[in-house]
C-alpha positions in Angstrom: -46.7 -9.8 -10.7 -46.7 -12.1 -7.7 -48.9 -15.1 -6.8 -48.9 -16.7 -3.4 -50.1 -20.3 -2.4 -52.9 -20.5 0.0 -53.3 -24.2 0.9 -56.7 -25.0 2.3 -58.4 -22.0 0.6 -59.3 -20.9 -2.9 -56.5 -20.5 -5.4 -55.7 -17.0 -6.6 -56.1 -15.9 -10.1 -52.8 -14.7 -11.4 -52.4 -11.9 -13.9 -51.0 -12.3 -17.4 -47.4 -12.5 -18.1 -46.4 -12.1 -21.6 -49.1 -14.0 -23.8 -50.1 -16.7 -21.3 -51.4 -17.0 -17.8 -49.4 -18.2 -14.9 -50.6 -21.4 -13.3 -52.7 -21.4 -10.3 -51.5 -22.9 -7.0 -54.0 -25.0 -5.1 -54.1 -26.9 -1.8 -51.5 -29.5 -1.5 -52.5 -32.4 0.8 -55.4 -32.6 3.2 -53.3 -31.7 6.1 -51.8 -28.6 4.7 -51.7 -25.6 7.0 -53.5 -22.3 6.1 -51.0 -19.6 5.1 -52.1 -16.0 5.3 -51.0 -13.4 2.5 -48.3 -11.9 4.7 -45.9 -14.8 4.5 -43.1 -12.7 6.1 -45.3 -11.4 9.1 -42.8 -12.9 11.8 -40.0 -10.9 13.0 -36.8 -11.9 11.1 -34.0 -12.5 13.7 -31.2 -13.7 11.3 -30.6 -14.1 7.6 -28.0 -15.8 5.3 -27.8 -15.6 1.5 -25.7 -17.0 -1.2 -25.8 -17.3 -5.1 -24.7 -20.4 -7.0 -23.6 -20.6 -10.6 -25.5 -22.7 -13.1 -23.2 -25.7 -12.9 -23.8 -29.1 -11.5 -21.6 -29.0 -8.4 -23.6 -25.9 -7.2 -26.4 -28.3 -5.9 -23.9 -29.8 -3.5 -22.6 -26.5 -2.5 -26.1 -25.2 -1.8 -26.9 -28.2 0.4 -23.7 -27.5 2.4 -24.7 -23.8 2.6 -28.1 -24.6 4.1 -26.9 -27.3 6.5 -24.1 -25.1 7.8 -26.4 -22.1 8.3 -29.1 -24.1 10.2 -26.6 -25.9 12.4 -25.1 -22.6 13.1 -28.5 -21.3 14.2 -29.0 -24.5 16.5 -31.8 -25.9 14.3 -30.4 -29.4 13.8 -33.9 -30.9 14.1 -35.0 -29.5 10.7 -31.7 -29.7 8.8 -32.5 -32.9 6.9 -35.8 -31.6 5.6 -34.4 -28.2 4.6 -31.3 -29.8 2.8 -33.7 -32.2 0.7 -36.0 -29.4 -0.3 -33.1 -26.9 -1.2 -31.4 -29.6 -3.2 -34.5 -30.2 -5.3 -35.2 -26.5 -5.9 -31.5 -25.6 -6.7 -31.5 -28.6 -9.1 -34.5 -27.2 -10.8 -32.8 -23.7 -11.2 -29.2 -24.7 -12.2 -29.8 -28.0 -14.1 -33.3 -27.8 -15.5 -33.8 -24.0 -15.9 -30.1 -23.4 -16.7 -29.8 -20.1 -14.7 -28.0 -19.3 -11.4 -29.8 -19.7 -8.1 -30.2 -17.4 -5.2 -30.7 -19.0 -1.9 -31.9 -16.9 1.1 -32.4 -18.3 4.7 -34.4 -16.4 7.1 -34.8 -17.1 10.7 -37.8 -16.0 12.8 -39.3 -16.8 16.1 -41.6 -19.6 14.9 -39.4 -21.3 12.1 -37.1 -21.0 9.2 -38.0 -19.7 5.8 -35.8 -20.6 2.7 -36.2 -19.0 -0.6 -34.8 -20.3 -3.9 -34.9 -17.9 -6.9 -34.0 -18.4 -10.5 -33.9 -16.1 -13.5 -36.4 -18.2 -15.7 -39.7 -16.8 -14.9 -41.4 -18.3 -18.0 -40.7 -21.8 -16.9 -44.2 -23.3 -16.0 -45.1 -24.5 -12.5 -47.0 -27.8 -12.7 -50.6 -27.6 -11.6 -51.4 -29.4 -8.4 -54.5 -31.4 -7.8 -56.1 -31.9 -4.3 -54.5 -35.2 -4.1 -50.7 -35.5 -3.9 -49.3 -37.6 -6.8 -45.6 -38.1 -6.6 -45.4 -39.7 -10.0 -42.8 -42.3 -11.1 -39.6 -42.3 -9.0 -37.6 -42.1 -12.2 -39.3 -38.9 -13.3 -36.9 -36.0 -12.8 -39.3 -33.0 -13.3 -42.0 -31.7 -11.1 -41.0 -33.4 -7.7 -39.6 -30.4 -6.0 -42.9 -28.6 -5.4 -44.5 -31.9 -4.4 -41.8 -32.4 -1.8 -42.3 -28.8 -0.5 -46.1 -29.7 -0.1 -45.2 -32.9 1.7 -42.4 -31.8 4.0 -42.8 -28.0 4.8 -45.5 -26.3 6.8 -46.1 -23.6 4.2 -44.8 -22.9 0.7 -45.4 -20.8 -2.3 -44.2 -19.4 -5.6 -43.7 -15.8 -6.3 -43.0 -14.2 -9.7 -41.3 -11.0 -10.9 -40.6 -10.0 -14.5 -37.1 -11.4 -14.2 -37.2 -13.9 -11.4 -39.2 -16.9 -10.2 -38.9 -17.7 -6.5 -40.0 -20.8 -4.6 -40.2 -20.6 -0.8 -40.9 -22.9 2.0 -41.1 -22.6 5.8 -40.2 -25.3 8.3 -41.7 -24.9 11.8 -39.6 -25.7 14.8 -40.6 -28.8 16.8 -42.0 -28.1 20.2 -39.7 -28.9 23.2 -40.5 -29.5 26.8 -40.6 -26.4 28.9 -37.3 -26.0 30.8 -35.2 -28.2 28.6 -31.9 -26.5 27.7 -29.8 -29.4 26.7 -30.0 -33.2 26.9 -28.0 -36.2 25.9 -29.0 -39.6 24.7 -29.4 -42.7 26.9 -25.9 -44.5 27.3 -24.8 -47.8 28.5 -23.4 -47.8 32.0 -19.8 -48.4 30.9 -20.0 -45.2 28.8 -21.1 -42.8 31.7 -18.5 -40.4 33.2 -16.5 -42.0 36.1 -17.0 -40.6 39.7 -16.4 -41.5 43.2 -19.1 -43.1 45.3 -20.0 -39.6 46.5 -19.4 -36.7 44.1 -18.0 -33.8 46.1 -18.4 -30.2 44.8 -16.2 -27.8 46.6 -17.6 -24.3 47.0 -14.9 -21.7 47.5 -15.6 -17.9 47.6 -12.9 -15.4 46.9 -13.1 -11.7 47.9 -12.1 -8.8 45.9 -8.5 -9.1 47.0 -8.2 -12.6 46.0 -8.4 -14.1 49.5 -10.5 -17.1 50.4 -13.6 -16.0 52.3 -15.6 -19.2 52.4 -14.5 -22.9 52.2 -17.2 -25.6 52.2 -17.1 -29.0 53.8 -16.6 -30.7 50.4 -13.6 -28.5 49.9 -12.1 -29.7 53.2 -12.7 -33.3 52.3 -11.3 -33.0 48.8 -8.1 -31.0 49.7 -7.5 -31.8 53.5 -7.6 -28.2 54.8 -10.0 -27.1 57.5 -11.7 -23.7 56.9 -9.8 -21.9 59.6 -6.4 -22.8 57.9 -7.3 -21.3 54.5 -9.8 -18.5 55.1 -8.0 -15.2 54.5 -5.2 -16.7 52.5 -4.9 -16.0 48.7 -6.1 -18.9 46.5 -3.0 -18.3 44.4 -1.1 -19.9 47.3 -2.9 -23.2 46.8 -3.5 -23.1 43.1 -1.2 -24.9 40.5 -1.8 -23.0 37.4 -0.8 -24.6 34.1 0.8 -21.7 32.3 0.5 -22.1 28.5 3.6 -20.9 26.6 3.1 -17.5 25.0 0.4 -16.5 27.5 0.6 -14.4 30.6 -2.9 -15.2 32.1 -2.8 -16.7 35.6 -5.2 -17.7 38.3 -5.5 -14.1 39.7 -6.5 -12.9 36.1 -9.1 -15.7 35.8 -10.5 -14.7 39.2 -11.2 -11.1 37.8 -13.2 -12.4 34.9 -17.0 -12.4 35.0 -17.0 -16.1 33.9 -14.4 -18.7 33.5 -14.3 -22.5 33.1 -11.3 -24.8 32.9 -8.7 -27.0 34.6 -6.0 -26.3 37.1 -4.6 -27.9 40.3 -5.0 -27.4 44.1 -2.2 -28.3 46.4 -3.7 -30.4 49.1 -2.7 -30.7 52.9 -0.6 -33.8 52.0 1.5 -31.8 49.6 0.1 -33.4 46.4 -1.6 -31.6 43.7 -5.3 -32.6 43.0 -6.2 -31.8 39.3 -9.7 -30.1 39.4 -12.2 -28.8 37.0 -13.6 -25.4 38.0 -16.4 -23.0 37.1 -15.9 -19.4 38.2 -18.7 -16.9 38.4 -18.1 -13.2 39.4 -20.9 -11.9 41.7 -21.7 -8.9 44.1 -22.8 -9.4 47.7 -25.5 -7.3 49.4 -23.1 -4.5 50.0 -22.0 -4.3 46.4 -18.6 -5.7 46.9 -17.4 -8.1 44.0 -16.3 -11.6 44.8 -15.9 -14.9 42.9 -17.7 -18.0 43.5 -15.6 -21.1 42.5 -17.2 -24.5 42.0 -14.4 -27.4 42.0 -14.7 -31.1 41.3 -11.9 -33.7 40.6 -10.7 -33.3 37.1 -12.1 -36.8 36.1 -15.6 -35.8 37.3 -15.6 -32.7 35.1 -18.9 -33.7 33.5 -20.7 -32.5 36.7 -19.6 -28.8 35.9 -18.5 -28.8 32.2 -20.7 -27.0 29.8 -21.5 -29.5 27.1 -20.2 -28.5 23.7 -22.7 -27.8 21.0 -21.4 -30.2 18.3 -23.0 -30.9 14.9 -24.8 -34.2 14.6 -22.4 -36.8 13.3 -24.6 -37.9 10.4 -24.9 -34.4 8.9 -21.9 -32.5 10.0 -19.1 -35.0 9.8 -20.0 -36.6 6.5 -20.6 -35.2 3.2 -23.3 -36.3 0.8 -21.3 -39.2 -0.5 -20.5 -40.5 3.0 -16.9 -39.0 3.0 -15.8 -37.2 6.2 -16.3 -33.4 6.0 -13.5 -31.1 7.1 -14.7 -29.2 10.3 -13.1 -26.0 8.8 -15.4 -26.3 5.7 -18.4 -26.8 8.0 -17.9 -23.3 9.4 -16.3 -21.4 6.6 -17.9 -23.0 3.7 -16.6 -24.7 0.6 -14.7 -23.7 -1.3 -12.7 -21.7 1.0 -11.4 -18.3 -0.3 -7.9 -18.4 -1.6 -6.8 -15.0 -0.4 -6.4 -13.9 3.3 -8.8 -11.0 3.1 -11.5 -13.2 1.6 -11.0 -15.8 4.2 -11.2 -13.3 7.1 -14.3 -11.6 5.6 -16.1 -14.9 5.2 -15.1 -15.8 8.8 -16.6 -12.7 10.4 -19.7 -13.0 8.3 -20.2 -16.7 9.3 -19.4 -15.9 13.0 -22.0 -13.0 13.0 -24.7 -15.3 11.5 -23.8 -18.2 13.8 -24.4 -16.1 16.9 -27.1 -13.9 15.4 -25.0 -10.8 16.0 -25.3 -7.3 14.7 -21.5 -7.1 13.9 -18.3 -9.2 14.0 -14.7 -8.5 13.7 -11.4 -10.3 13.4 -8.0 -9.0 14.5 -4.6 -10.5 13.8 -1.6 -10.4 16.3 1.7 -8.8 15.5 4.7 -11.1 15.6 5.5 -10.0 19.2 1.8 -10.5 20.2 1.8 -7.0 21.8 -0.7 -5.5 19.5 -3.7 -6.6 17.3 -4.5 -5.3 14.0 -7.9 -5.0 12.6 -8.2 -7.0 9.4 -11.9 -7.7 8.8 -15.2 -6.7 10.1 -19.0 -6.6 9.2 -21.6 -4.3 10.7 -18.9 -1.8 11.7 -17.3 1.1 9.9 -14.5 -1.1 8.4 -13.0 1.7 6.2 -12.3 3.8 9.3 -11.0 0.8 11.5 -9.1 -1.3 8.9 -5.5 -1.8 9.9 -5.8 0.2 13.2 -3.9 -1.3 15.9 -4.8 -2.0 19.5 -2.5 -2.9 22.4 -3.1 -6.4 23.9 -2.2 -6.2 27.5 -4.5 -4.7 30.2 -4.8 -1.0 30.7 -6.7 2.1 29.5 -7.7 1.6 25.8 -6.1 -1.8 25.7 -7.6 -5.1 24.7 -7.3 -6.9 28.0 -9.4 -10.0 27.1 -7.7 -11.1 24.0 -5.9 -14.2 25.3 -9.0 -16.2 26.5 -12.7 -16.4 25.7 -14.7 -13.5 27.3 -18.2 -12.4 27.4 -19.1 -8.7 28.1 -22.7 -8.4 29.0 -22.7 -4.6 28.7 -19.9 -2.5 27.3 -21.3 0.7 28.8 -20.5 -0.7 32.3 -16.9 -1.4 31.2 -16.0 1.5 28.7 -13.0 0.6 26.5 -13.0 -3.1 27.3 -13.1 -3.6 23.5 -11.6 -0.5 21.9 -12.6 -1.4 18.5 -16.4 -1.1 19.5 -16.1 2.3 21.0 -18.7 4.7 19.6 -20.3 1.9 17.5 -23.5 1.4 19.7 -22.7 -2.2 20.5 -23.5 -3.3 23.9 -22.7 -7.0 24.3 -19.8 -8.9 22.8 -18.2 -12.2 23.0 -14.5 -12.6 22.0 -12.4 -15.7 21.5 -8.7 -15.9 20.8 -7.1 -17.6 17.7 -4.3 -19.7 18.8 -1.8 -21.9 17.0 0.4 -24.1 19.1 -0.3 -22.1 22.3 0.7 -18.8 20.5 -1.8 -15.9 20.2 -2.4 -15.2 16.5 -5.5 -13.2 16.6 -8.9 -12.6 18.1 -12.5 -13.2 16.8 -15.5 -11.3 18.2 -19.2 -11.0 17.7 -21.3 -8.1 19.1 -24.8 -7.1 19.4 -26.6 -3.8 20.1 -28.7 -5.2 22.9 -27.1 -5.9 26.3 -26.7 -9.5 27.9 -27.2 -11.2 24.5 -24.3 -13.8 25.0 -23.4 -16.5 27.5 -20.6 -19.0 28.1 -22.5 -21.3 25.5 -22.0 -18.8 22.7 -18.4 -18.3 23.8 -17.8 -22.1 23.5 -19.5 -22.3 20.1 -17.4 -19.4 18.8 -14.2 -20.9 20.3 -15.0 -24.2 18.7 -15.1 -22.4 15.3 -12.1 -20.3 16.0 -9.9 -23.3 16.8 -10.8 -24.8 13.5 -10.0 -21.8 11.5 -6.9 -20.5 13.4 -4.4 -22.6 11.5 -5.8 -21.7 8.1 -5.8 -18.1 9.0 -2.2 -18.2 10.2 -1.1 -20.2 7.2 -2.8 -17.6 4.9 -1.3 -14.7 7.0 2.2 -16.2 6.7 1.6 -16.6 2.9 0.5 -13.0 2.6 3.5 -11.7 4.6 5.9 -13.8 2.3 4.2 -12.1 -0.8 4.5 -8.8 0.8 8.2 -9.3 1.6 8.9 -10.4 -2.0 6.9 -7.5 -3.3 8.7 -5.2 -1.0 12.1 -6.3 -2.1 11.1 -6.1 -5.8 9.7 -2.6 -5.0 12.9 -1.5 -3.3 15.2 -2.9 -6.0 13.3 -1.0 -8.7 13.1 2.2 -6.6 16.9 2.1 -6.0 17.5 1.5 -9.8 15.2 4.5 -10.6 16.7 6.8 -8.0 20.3 5.8 -9.0 19.5 6.6 -12.7 19.2 10.4 -12.2 21.2 13.1 -10.4 18.7 15.8 -11.2 17.2 17.1 -8.0 13.7 17.9 -9.5 13.5 14.5 -11.2 14.5 12.9 -7.9 11.7 14.6 -6.0 9.1 13.6 -8.7 10.4 9.9 -8.6 10.0 9.8 -4.8 6.3 10.9 -5.1 5.5 8.7 -8.0 6.9 5.6 -6.3 4.7 6.2 -3.3 1.4 7.1 -4.9 -0.6 4.9 -5.2 1.6 1.9 -4.2 2.1 3.0 -0.6 -0.3 6.0 0.0 -3.1 8.0 -1.6 -1.1 11.2 -1.6 2.4 12.3 -1.0 4.2 15.6 -0.1 7.9 16.1 0.0 9.5 18.9 2.1 13.1 19.8 1.6 15.5 21.7 3.9 18.3 23.8 2.1 20.6 24.0 5.3 20.3 23.8 9.1 19.2 27.5 9.4 16.4 27.0 6.7 12.8 26.1 7.4 11.2 23.1 5.6 10.0 24.0 2.1 7.1 22.3 0.3 8.8 21.0 -2.8 6.5 18.5 -4.4 2.8 17.3 -4.0 1.2 14.4 -5.7 -2.2 12.7 -5.3 -3.6 9.7 -7.2 -6.3 11.9 -8.5 -4.6 14.6 -10.4 -7.6 17.0 -10.0 -7.0 17.2 -6.3 -3.3 18.1 -6.5 -3.8 21.9 -6.6 -6.3 21.8 -3.6 -3.9 19.7 -1.7 -1.0 21.9 -2.5 -3.0 25.0 -1.5 -4.0 23.4 1.9 -0.4 22.2 2.7 0.9 25.6 1.9 -1.3 27.2 4.5 -0.2 25.1 7.5 3.1 24.9 9.2 5.3 22.2 7.9 6.2 19.2 10.2 9.1 19.5 12.5 12.3 18.1 11.1 12.9 15.4 13.7 15.8 13.1 12.9 14.2 10.2 14.9 13.8 7.2 12.4 10.3 5.8 11.7 6.9 7.1 10.9 5.2 9.5 13.1 1.5 10.7 13.0 0.9 14.2 11.7 -2.6 15.5 12.4 -2.3 19.1 11.1 -3.5 18.3 7.5 -6.6 16.6 8.5 -7.5 19.3 11.2 -6.9 22.0 8.6 -8.9 20.3 6.1 -11.8 19.8 8.4 -11.8 23.4 9.4 -11.6 24.6 5.8 -14.6 22.4 4.9 -16.5 23.6 7.8 -15.9 27.3 7.1 -16.8 26.8 3.4 -19.9 24.9 4.3 -21.0 27.6 6.8 -20.5 30.3 4.1 -22.5 28.5 1.6 -25.3 28.2 4.2 -25.1 32.0 4.9 -23.8 31.3 8.5 -20.3 32.8 8.2 -18.6 35.7 6.7 -18.8 35.8 2.9 -15.5 35.1 1.0 -14.4 37.4 -1.7 -12.8 34.4 -3.7 -14.0 30.9 -3.0 -13.0 27.7 -4.7 -16.5 26.2 -4.0 -17.7 23.8 -1.4 -17.0 20.9 -3.7 -13.2 21.5 -4.0 -12.9 22.1 -0.2 -14.9 19.0 0.7 -12.9 16.9 -1.7 -9.7 18.2 -0.3 -10.8 17.4 3.2 -11.9 13.9 2.2 -8.5 13.4 0.4 -6.4 14.2 3.6 -8.9 13.1 6.3 -7.4 9.8 7.0 -4.1 9.0 8.7 -1.1 11.2 7.8 2.5 10.1 8.5 5.9 11.9 8.4 9.2 10.2 7.7 12.4 12.1 8.0 14.8 12.1 5.0 18.1 11.7 6.7 21.5 11.8 4.7 25.0 12.0 5.9 23.7 12.6 9.6 21.6 15.6 8.6 17.9 16.0 8.0 17.4 17.2 4.4 13.7 17.0 4.3 10.5 15.0 5.1 8.4 12.5 3.3 4.8 12.9 4.1 2.2 10.1 3.2 -1.5 10.3 3.5 -4.7 8.2 3.3 -8.2 9.4 2.5 -10.9 9.7 5.2 -10.8 7.2 8.1 -8.0 5.0 6.7 -4.9 3.7 8.5 -1.5 2.5 7.3 -0.5 -1.1 7.7 2.7 -1.6 9.6 4.2 -3.5 6.7 3.6 -0.5 4.5 5.2 1.9 7.0 8.3 -0.2 7.2 8.5 -0.3 3.4 8.0 3.5 3.3 10.8 3.9 5.9 13.3 1.7 3.8 12.3 3.8 0.7 12.9 7.1 2.6 16.5 6.1 3.5 17.2 5.4 -0.1 15.3 8.4 -1.4 17.2 10.7 1.1 20.5 9.5 -0.1 19.5 10.0 -3.7 18.1 13.4 -3.0 21.4 14.5 -1.2 23.5 13.1 -4.1 21.5 15.1 -6.4 22.0 18.2 -4.3 25.7 17.6 -4.1 25.9 16.9 -7.9 23.8 20.1 -8.7 26.2 22.2 -6.5 29.3 20.8 -8.0 27.9 21.2 -11.5 27.2 24.8 -10.7 30.7 25.3 -9.5 32.2 23.4 -12.5 30.2 25.4 -14.9 31.1 28.7 -13.4 34.8 27.7 -13.5 34.5 26.4 -17.1 32.8 29.6 -18.2 35.7 31.6 -16.7 38.0 29.9 -19.1 36.3 31.3 -22.2 36.0 34.9 -23.1 32.6 36.4 -22.0 32.0 37.9 -25.4 33.9 38.7 -28.6 34.9 42.3 -29.3 33.6 44.0 -32.5 36.5 44.7 -34.9 35.8 47.4 -37.5 36.5 46.1 -40.9 36.8 42.4 -39.9 34.1 39.7 -39.5 34.7 37.2 -36.7 32.8 34.0 -35.8 33.6 31.3 -33.3 32.0 27.9 -32.9 32.9 25.9 -29.8 31.8 22.3 -29.0 33.0 20.5 -25.8 32.9 16.7 -25.8 31.1 14.9 -22.9 27.7 15.5 -21.2 27.6 18.6 -19.0 30.8 20.0 -20.2 30.9 23.6 -21.4 34.8 23.7 -21.7 37.2 21.0 -22.4 40.9 20.9 -23.5 40.3 23.3 -26.4 40.1 27.0 -26.0 40.0 30.3 -28.0 40.3 34.0 -27.3 40.1 37.4 -29.1 40.9 40.5 -27.3 42.1 44.0 -27.9 45.7 44.7 -27.2 45.9 48.4 -27.8 44.3 50.9 -30.1 43.9 49.4 -33.5 45.5 46.0 -32.6 43.8 42.8 -31.5 45.1 39.5 -30.3 43.6 36.2 -31.2 44.5 32.6 -30.1 43.2 29.0 -30.6 44.8 26.2 -28.6 44.4 22.6 -27.4 45.7 21.3 -24.1 46.7 17.6 -23.9 44.3 15.6 -21.8 41.0 16.4 -20.0 39.8 17.1 -16.4 40.9 19.6 -13.9 44.6 19.5 -14.9 43.8 20.3 -18.5 41.4 23.1 -17.4 44.0 24.6 -15.2 46.5 24.9 -18.1 43.7 26.3 -20.2 43.1 29.1 -17.7 46.7 29.6 -17.3 47.2 30.0 -21.1 44.3 32.3 -21.8 45.0 34.7 -19.0 48.9 34.6 -19.5 48.4 35.5 -23.3 46.2 38.6 -22.5 48.5 39.8 -19.8 51.8 39.4 -21.8 50.4 40.8 -25.0 49.0 44.0 -23.3 52.5 44.4 -21.7 53.9 45.0 -25.2 55.6 41.6 -25.9 55.4 40.2 -29.4 54.1 37.0 -30.5 57.3 34.8 -30.1 58.0 36.4 -26.6 54.5 35.9 -25.4 54.6 32.1 -26.3 58.2 31.6 -24.9 57.2 33.1 -21.6 53.9 31.0 -21.7 56.1 27.9 -22.3 58.2 28.6 -19.2 55.0 29.1 -17.0 53.6 25.7 -18.2 56.9 24.0 -17.4 56.9 25.5 -13.9 53.7 23.6 -13.2 55.9 20.5 -12.8 53.9 17.3 -12.6 50.6 19.2 -13.3 52.0 20.6 -16.6 50.5 19.5 -19.9 51.7 20.2 -23.4 49.9 22.7 -25.5 49.5 23.3 -29.2 48.7 27.0 -29.8 48.0 29.3 -32.7 48.6 32.9 -31.6 48.4 36.0 -33.7 48.0 39.8 -33.8 45.5 41.6 -36.1 45.7 45.1 -37.6 42.8 46.2 -39.8 44.1 48.6 -42.6 42.4 51.7 -44.1 42.3 50.2 -47.5 40.0 47.4 -46.3 42.7 44.7 -45.9 44.1 43.3 -42.6 47.7 42.5 -41.6 48.2 39.5 -39.3 51.3 38.3 -37.5 50.9 34.7 -36.5 52.9 32.0 -34.7 51.8 28.4 -35.0 53.2 26.3 -32.2 52.5 22.7 -32.9 48.9 23.5 -33.9 47.0 22.7 -37.1 48.0 25.4 -39.6 45.6 28.2 -40.4 44.0 28.2 -43.8 43.6 31.1 -46.1 40.7 31.2 -48.5 41.1 33.7 -51.4 38.3 35.2 -53.5 39.2 33.0 -56.4 38.6 29.8 -54.3 42.1 28.8 -53.7 43.2 27.6 -50.2 46.6 27.7 -48.8 48.3 27.4 -45.4 48.8 30.8 -43.7 51.8 29.8 -41.4 54.5 27.2 -41.0 54.6 24.7 -38.2 56.8 25.3 -35.0 57.4 23.4 -31.8 54.5 22.9 -29.4 54.6 24.4 -25.8 55.3 22.7 -22.5 57.9 20.2 -23.7 61.2 22.0 -24.2 62.8 24.6 -22.1 64.5 26.7 -24.8 62.3 27.6 -27.7 63.1 29.7 -30.6 59.9 30.9 -32.1 59.3 33.4 -34.9 56.3 35.0 -36.3 55.1 35.3 -39.9 53.1 38.1 -41.6 49.9 37.5 -43.5 47.9 40.1 -45.3 44.3 39.3 -45.9 42.9 41.1 -49.0 39.1 42.1 -49.1 37.0 39.0 -49.4 39.8 36.7 -47.9 38.9 34.3 -45.1 41.2 33.0 -42.4 40.2 29.6 -40.9 41.6 28.4 -37.6 40.5 25.0 -36.1 41.6 22.5 -33.4 42.5 18.9 -34.2 39.0 17.7 -33.1 37.9 19.0 -36.5 40.6 17.5 -38.7 40.7 14.2 -36.8 37.0 13.5 -37.0 36.6 9.8 -37.8 34.1 7.4 -39.3 35.6 3.9 -38.9 39.0 4.0 -40.7 38.3 7.2 -42.5 39.4 10.7 -41.3 38.4 14.1 -42.4 42.1 15.3 -42.3 43.7 18.5 -43.7 42.7 17.6 -47.2 39.0 17.1 -46.3 38.9 20.4 -44.4 40.5 22.2 -47.4 37.9 20.7 -49.8 35.1 22.0 -47.6 36.7 25.4 -47.4 36.9 25.8 -51.0 33.2 25.7 -51.3 32.9 28.7 -48.9 33.9 31.5 -51.4 31.8 34.6 -50.9 30.3 33.5 -47.6 30.3 35.6 -44.5 32.6 34.5 -41.5 29.4 33.0 -39.8 28.3 31.1 -42.8 31.9 29.7 -43.3 32.1 28.5 -39.6 28.6 27.0 -39.8 29.4 25.1 -43.1 32.6 23.7 -41.7 30.8 22.4 -38.5 28.0 21.0 -40.5 30.5 19.1 -42.7 32.2 17.8 -39.7 29.0 16.6 -38.0 27.8 14.8 -41.1 31.2 13.1 -41.6 30.4 10.6 -38.9 27.2 9.4 -37.3 28.7 8.9 -33.8 28.8 11.9 -31.4 32.1 13.7 -31.4 34.7 12.2 -28.9 37.0 15.2 -28.9 36.5 19.0 -28.3 36.1 21.2 -31.3 36.8 24.9 -31.9 36.4 26.9 -35.1 37.6 30.6 -35.5 36.8 32.2 -38.8 37.8 35.7 -39.8 36.9 37.5 -43.0 37.9 40.8 -44.5 34.9 42.2 -46.3 36.7 45.3 -47.5 35.5 48.8 -47.6 32.1 47.8 -49.1 30.5 44.7 -47.7 29.4 42.1 -50.1 
């Protein structure tokens, strides 16, 4: 429930709140003005609001807020009363009521209304009698409302279930008609210095920049008669003080609608006379533009100079305790935001309020000052404009007035003068530069929907504020750039470590996308190119919202991929946004019954979400490795968002690293495929079935990614009823060992099928190995021939050339060597080898292994021949597969470390006529 104060009338009867009645508000003072019920009937032309925490320092902060706001509105006459009343009411809220305080300043045509609200509606308002009784000066409570009654024209209290609000209105003092600005009376010695007769030269410049009129005072000031200068360009006479870092000259200043400042005129005596000038661009009766220039001597500038609107020294330059106040804090408020974005946003909001604008914006210049980047705005579609870039110099679609203050009365008359405001409905705008040591660092502007809202006076006020925040903004910007550079370096280091940690192509693609989303972009797509003749292929898609990945992938699959241009840097790709827009439009029309019905539709929600996801800026960066485009990295933003230049530069660095990692993964995959194909060729594709003999092989190559090492095995038919088998170990690893492995396996098959016996086969293989010269490697080899017999036994003829001896397991559990050791191959030229015959009875097992099995180590322990024999004795009655598996399991359990040597196990068992 709300109650309002009606001084001079009967008090209102408030309704109940809880279990008590709210107090009635009565007339305060016999001169109180009558207030109608509609306390906000006046048109509000500006507003400013702030909230303050329930701490003691908030009172001083609230005073500063109200003071700065009213001074920005030009109401210095009522600042003192407003500050006193605000101080009392905020003290009641944050100190006595113990709640936060909300302060709202409203400007109207007839005054200023200030509202202070707290969150303690139950706190009682003291009843007021007809007479004002201020009470004891030492009394802390109850004076705020009495001061409102004494100082304000109207005031009141309003209640809601959660808030109590006290408001007061201060009327503006009446000023004499026609008074625009005035200064105090000054002693004679403080008045501006002038000659006995002040001369104001009037010079008119035509549209071509030539002098068309030259007054008598101009002739007296500079010594040129009119006939000597009319028709000549003013630039021939002007001495323009060029500021480092700017390109504006007298010719540019003459093209502006208004200009005021200092330069020099070269007189007839050759000397330069410093002048203060005020330029105004006008049209003559024929509609031709020209510029009227009023010039006085520079020390007489007070005649023409627009007086600066400066705050009163007793309120603006000193704080409550009498200490000087920083001019920056007068405009931006205290405390100032710590981060750049907060500082910029506070700046545009205060600039808008100060000039009573509908919108405001702030742009920061790039390092080379050729472009301005939108960094903060209010009253504009900031999400669409944020980080957009605008060229600075003059030209179509460029920001030509960035280097000096400018007032545009009507943007419809000069389309594109301020590109940021195109299509926003803003008509008039004032812009001022932010400069640090003569260098352009940014631009601050305030705009309004109505034309001709601003004049030079507003431009000077805004420039005054911009000069005081420029250094703080530049300092914060440099700090942000330093943090971005540090973050970029850290990001690239981490990205390089992750990309270097894998050689898997699919994992590299996933890492590329995951590193960019959401750090650099909202979504990412990676296209790859297999070879120069192939088209780009969509290989990976990622969105920060996983539910949108499928829709995004479907959309990108339906449009042509970007062209694989090797030119470095990011380039805009508009196809995804256009396709998404068209898809969303078609879906919307189908749902409204305006288009052809779709047989299968994902629904309007999915299509619109996809369109929103890719509706912003999309850029493509080439993935170039080893002078070849191997793909494209595509980054996108949601609707109406732009990429920052720093982000694009970081993405370009990442794309170079990612391209090299992706190409390394491709090369590694290709070489791995070749290596695995060659390795598989060194082992038999499959084992033959031998009637009457069980055969099992287990092979383990040491090292990651290896299918074949220095160990090998083979089992092959020689002729009807006869089979050859071999198990060997080549010294060393790598391609040289693999070459000897391939040579040995294929030579064994070829020689055995030519009818050579075991010793002859190995002797010829020994010669072939020695013929390899420096590439030769010695080889241990167990070779044998197997003949299954009709009685269920099997006859073997074996030659053991330097290899671990084969072991025979009988049915009774005894184990014995099945051959004698002989010299290894690849060392001596002349070898005399012999073969030994072994008969395997039904149930016997022949076990052949490489030294990777017997030399399995755990610290100083080694499995050895004895350990292998002990394990084999436990395998009585097992099949060949079970025997091989038990041996391998025992080897693996013997040590906890991964095997460091290749291992091969060949087990053959004769089950007899009847299998066990």
